[in-house]
C-alpha positions, -999 to +999 in steps of 0.1 A: -514+231-446-522+225-409-553+213-389-563+217-359-585+191-336-614+202-316-603+216-283-566+220-296-547+252-294-523+266-324-498+292-318-482+310-348-446+317-340-417+332-362-395+359-371-409+393-378-423+397-413-429+359-417-466+361-424-480+352-388-503+381-386-515+375-421-523+341-417-544+349-387-561+375-405-570+354-432-583+327-410-604+354-393-618+362-430-603+399-423-581+399-454-585+387-489-565+354-497-560+328-524-566+290-520-587+274-494-597+280-459-618+257-440-626+260-405-652+232-390-655+216-424-668+247-439-650+267-466-649+303-458-651+313-495-684+297-497-701+312-466-723+343-466-720+371-443-738+358-412-719+324-417-685+339-418-697+360-387-705+330-368-671+313-379-652+341-365-665+332-331-643+302-333-611+322-343-593+343-318-561+364-320-541+375-290-520+404-299-483+409-284-492+445-274-529+447-266 
């Protein structure tokens, strides 16, 4: 579990294969997941397509090899 305050940045770091990319993709709603993910107080599993698109604007991933 982790929380990020407004205007705060979170970096996911760790060894290869530990789940960093999977976690980021789940936050962006790009892969299936179990449990709850809430962004801005809104649970992703209960959002419609347009609402998920709006939430994705708040999630960014920066890849090591762009």
